[in-house]
Structure formats: structure tokens, C-alpha cells
N, C-alpha and C positions, 0 to 999 in steps of 0.2 A: 343497447346491450343485448346480446343473444343468449348468454348463459349466466346464471346466478349460482355462486357457491355460498352456501350457508355454513356458518359456524354453529356448533351444537350447544355446548355448555355455556350458559349465561346469555345465549341468544335465543335459539328456538326453545331451549329448556330453561325454565326459571328456577335455577338451582342455587341462587346466591346465598340464601340462608343456610342451606345444606352445606355449601362449600365453606362458609365461615365456620360452621360447627366442626367439619372434618379438619379444617386447617388448624383450629385451636386444639383439637385432640392431638394433632401431629406436633404442634409446637410444644404442648405439654409433655409429650413423650420425649422430646429433645431437651427438656429442662427450661423452656422459655415461658414468657408470660403470655396470656391470651391477648388477642387483638380485637378491636371493634370492627364493625362493618365498614365504617368510614375510613379507618386506618387501612383496611384491606384494599378498599377501592382506590386509595391514594398511592399505595406502595406496591401492589401486585405487579409482577412482571415475569417474563421468561428470559433465559432459562431458569427453571425452578431452583436449581442449586444456588444461583445468585440471590434469588428472593429469600430463601431460607437463611443464607449467610447474613443478609441484612437484618432480618427480624430476630435472629438468634445472636448476632454479634460475633459470629465465628464461622469458619468454613465448614461445609458439610461434604464429606467424602462420598465416594460411590457406594461403599458398603452401608454407611449410615443412611444415605438417601434411599436405598432400596428398602430399608426397614421403615423409614418414615413414609414412603410411598404405600407400603402395606397398611400402616396405621390409617393413613388418609382414606384409602379406598375401602377399608373395612367399615369405617363410619359412613362413608358416602353411600356404599351399596345398601347398607342397612336402612337408610332413609330415602332411597331412590323411588320406591313405589309410591310414596306420598308426595313426591316432587311434581309440580304441575308444569305443563308447557307455558310459555309466555302467552298472555291472554289473547293475543291476536296472531299467534304463530300459524295456525291452520288457515286463517283468512288471508294472511300475507302470502303463504305458499300458493293458495288458489289464485291470487291476484296476478302472479307472475306469468307472463305470456310466452316466455321462452323455456328452454330446458333449465333444470336445476339439479344441484348435487349437494352433498354434505361432506365437509372436511373437518375433522375434529382431532385434537391431540389426546382424546380419550381412547381407551382400548377398543380395537376394531370389533371384536366379537360382542362386547357389551353394547356398543353403539348400534350395531345391526339389530340386536334384540330389542333395544328400546325404541328404535324407529318403527320397527314392525309392530310392537305392542301398542304403540300410540297411534297407529294407523297412518303413518307418514311415508312409508316406503314407496307407495304408488306414485308419489310426486317426483321421485328421484331417478336419474339415469345412472348415478354412481354414488357410492358411499365409501369413504376412506377414513378409518381411524388409525391409531398407532398400532402397529404390529411389533410386539416385543417392547422393551423398555428403552425409551430414548432419553432417559434422565431429564425429562421435562424440556426437551429441545425447543428451539425456535421453530416457527411454523413455515418460514419462507421456502425451504427446500421441499417440504411436504406439499405445499401449494403448487410449486413448479412441477412436481411429479404427478400430482392430481390432474392438472391441466393437460400435461403430456399424455396421460392415460386416456383422457377424454378426446384427445386430438383437437383441443380447442385453442384458438388464438387468444392469448391473454388480453389483447387489446379489445376483444369483444366480450370480456368477462368482468363481472363485478362480484366482490366479496362483501357479505354483510356479516359483521362480527362485533364483539364487545370489548376488544382489548387492543392495547398498543401493538402487541405482536401481530394481530390481524392486519392492522394498518401497515406495519413494516413488511409483512409477507406480501400484501398486494403490491406495494411499491416495488419490492425486489423482483416480483414476477412480471411486472409490466401490466398488471390488471388495475381496475378501479376499485374503490372501496367506499362503503357507507358504514358508519359506526353507530351502534345502538347503545344508548346511555342507560338502558334498563338492566345491564349486566354487571360485570365484575369491576369495571373501571369508572372512576369519577368522570363526569361529563366534561369538566374543564381540562383534564388530562387528555381526553380524547380529542378535544378541540385543538389542542396544541399540535396535533399531527397534521393539521391542514385539511383533512378529509371532512366531508359533511357529517354532522352528528344529529341523530333523531331520537325522539323519546318513544316511538312506536315502530314495530316492524312493518306495518302497512305503509307508514310514511317512508321508511327506508326503501321499500319496493317501488313506491311511486318515484322517488328520486332516481333509483337505479334505472327504471324504465325510461326516464326522461332523457338519459344519455348526457354526454358532455361533461361527465364528472371529472374534476381535476382538483388537486390540492390547492389551497390558498397560496397565491404567489407563483403558481405553476400552471398557467392557463394553456400551455401547449397540449394539444390532444395526444393521448398516449396511443 
């Protein structure tokens, strides 16, 4: 593999506890009951409108979603300064021998600021977050655009992320994927995608550098 695309939230950034707190504030604002960490790891998915619909038991329209998004990010930003990187995030980035970038569904300006503040910008050839509000969109189209902007061949790229959406995005773009179980999704759910699952980022990088990544049951090289 020549290029590595990192996910940010839940992967390089260990924000799971903060995400649960912000999610529960959001659910409460919409009249729902709080959820536990384990419930969140078993049920979270994109698009976010579908996720909120499941946990609230009703559909969330665009106007209400915008309000809930404001609630979530108000709590999230308030706790961000205390939020650590994953314990081996910097070591994993240093271990990668090719080029690397970050693609996140978080706000672009906030993402740039945090990467710079945490001393990670120098590792990266490109950073893309969400510009505008995509109503919690799926990541696939964003990954395709990210790779096109890099001029990268998807077959030479691997995505490391912590969600089913990361797995689906890699598959749709024709890239490879390694999934990290330390983030927002239960390890068993990640394993159901067929992509390899690791408990550390350094292990994920080692797998990515080894090449030959394919989903279980699909051993044809991409």
C-alpha cells in the first residue's frame, strides 16, 4: 500500500466517552432516554438521521436534525480540550512509510485546528473534513472525492477507521480497509464486514503495510 487514509473521531482521537456524553445530551433534547456506551457501540450508524430515528423511535426531519446537531457539537466542543489522542496514534503515524492523510465527517475547520494543535499536521499530505452540513452523510462519496483530490489510485490506498461506514466507504471506493476496535463500534460488528479488525493503531498500520488486504470471502486483489 502506498497511501494511508486515517479516520479522525474514534480512531486517531479517543473521543468515545465525549461522544457518548454529547449523544445523550442530544437524545435528551429530543425527548429520548440516555443510552449506554455498549448500546452506542452496537447501534451507531450513518446516516445520522437513521440512527436518531432508531433510538428515538420516530423520524427526525432536517430542521430538527440541525437543532440536534447544534446540541451535540456544543457539548462536544466543550469537552474537546480534555479529549486525548488514541494512546498509540502518534507512534502509528510515524510507523507508516508511505504518504498519509485524514478524512473525517467532522467539521473541516475544527479538524484542521485540532490536528495542528496536537502536532499531527506535519504527517499529512491532505486533510478533508465536512464543509457545510451533510446531515450526517455516508462517507463513501467523500472518500472518493478525497482520493481524487490526491490523485491516488484507490487500489494503492488503505483506510483505517472505527465504523461500519468506514468499511463501506473503502469498499465502494475500491480501497482496502483495516478497522480499529478501540472506537465507536463493537468489535463483533466490525468483524461482520469481513475486513481485518485490530485492537491497536500500530497493529492496524502493520497490517496495512503488509498489503494483500481483502475482505473474508473475497480474496481477489482489489
